Structure formats: C-alpha cells, structure tokens
C-alpha positions as CSV (number, residue, x, y, z in Angstrom):
1,M,-13.4,-10.7,19.6
2,T,-13.7,-13.2,22.4
3,P,-11.6,-12.9,25.5
4,D,-9.6,-15.8,24.9
5,K,-8.5,-14.6,21.2
6,M,-7.4,-11.7,23.3
7,E,-4.8,-13.4,25.3
8,E,-3.1,-14.8,22.0
9,P,0.3,-12.5,21.4
10,V,0.2,-9.9,18.8
11,Y,3.9,-8.5,17.8
12,G,4.4,-5.6,15.5
13,Q,7.4,-4.9,13.9
14,L,8.3,-1.5,12.0
15,F,10.0,-1.4,8.7
16,T,10.8,0.8,5.7
17,L,10.7,0.0,2.1
18,V,13.5,2.1,0.4
19,S,15.1,2.3,-3.2
20,A,17.4,-0.7,-4.0
21,D,19.8,1.9,-5.5
22,D,19.6,4.7,-2.9
23,P,18.7,3.6,0.4
24,T,18.3,7.0,1.5
25,L,15.4,7.5,-0.6
26,V,12.1,6.0,1.4
27,F,9.5,4.8,-0.7
28,A,7.2,3.6,2.0
29,W,7.0,2.9,5.9
30,G,4.8,0.0,7.4
31,M,4.3,-2.3,10.2
32,Q,4.4,-5.8,10.1
33,V,1.4,-7.5,12.9
34,S,2.1,-11.1,13.5
35,E,-0.1,-13.6,15.4
36,P,0.4,-17.2,15.9
37,D,-1.6,-18.3,12.9
38,R,-1.1,-15.4,10.3
39,R,0.8,-12.2,9.2
40,T,-0.4,-8.8,7.9
41,A,1.4,-5.7,6.8
42,V,-0.1,-2.2,7.3
43,V,1.8,-0.2,4.6
44,W,1.7,3.9,3.9
45,R,3.1,6.0,1.4
46,R,2.6,9.2,-0.3
47,E,1.9,9.2,-4.0
48,P,3.9,12.1,-5.9
49,D,0.6,13.7,-6.2
50,G,0.2,14.2,-2.5
51,Q,-2.5,11.4,-2.2
52,D,-1.7,9.2,1.0
53,I,-1.9,5.4,0.2
54,L,-2.8,2.9,2.9
55,G,-2.7,-0.8,2.0
56,L,-2.6,-4.0,3.6
57,H,-0.7,-6.9,2.3
58,A,0.2,-10.6,3.6
59,S,3.6,-9.6,4.7
60,A,6.0,-6.7,4.8
61,D,7.8,-9.2,2.0
62,A,4.7,-9.3,-0.1
63,A,4.5,-5.6,0.1
64,R,8.1,-5.1,-0.8
65,E,7.2,-7.8,-3.8
66,R,4.2,-5.5,-4.8
67,F,5.6,-2.3,-5.1
68,S,8.7,-3.4,-6.9
69,L,6.9,-3.7,-9.8
70,V,7.2,0.2,-9.5
71,T,10.5,0.3,-8.6
72,P,13.5,-1.9,-7.2
73,L,13.3,-1.7,-3.6
74,D,14.4,-3.2,-0.3
75,L,13.2,-4.0,2.9
76,V,14.9,-2.5,5.9
77,W,13.6,-3.7,9.5
78,E,13.4,-0.9,12.3
79,P,15.2,-1.8,15.2
80,D,12.9,-3.7,17.6
81,R,12.3,-1.0,20.3
82,S,11.0,-3.6,22.9
83,T,14.6,-5.0,23.5
84,L,16.2,-1.6,23.8
C-alpha cells in the first residue's frame, strides 16, 4: 500500500443479521468497511455443526440477501461507537 492510499478515510460499521421472525435470534455478525471507492462486508457465523464460517461480501445488504436464501433475515446496524 502506498502512503497516499493510507491517507484515504476508511470507515467500519458493525452489523448483525437476525431472524426476520424473531430478532433475538442472531444468524451472523459482521462489519462493513467503507472506503471512498468501495465497500466490503466481513461476516462471521457458526454453523449448526460448530464450524466457524468467515465470508466476504460486496456489502452488508449483499450478505443479508445471500443468507436470506437460507432463512429470512433482517439487517440491524449496531450503534456507531465513534459518535458516543
């Protein structure tokens, strides 16, 4: 990474993917990383067999759409701690 690239702002926002039927049931946790020219979402979840799954998606909403093929999910943005 060049020094001029390091000066570009990068912003991270935490989110949770929860059951659309019961928002107390968490399906996955993630962080969307936003840069001036792109977004990436890192998502972690544990499979029923105990296997940890870590994935990359184009955005938090793209992750919700992908995992909603398994079960209907809602995207919940966590509070932005930098403004607290």
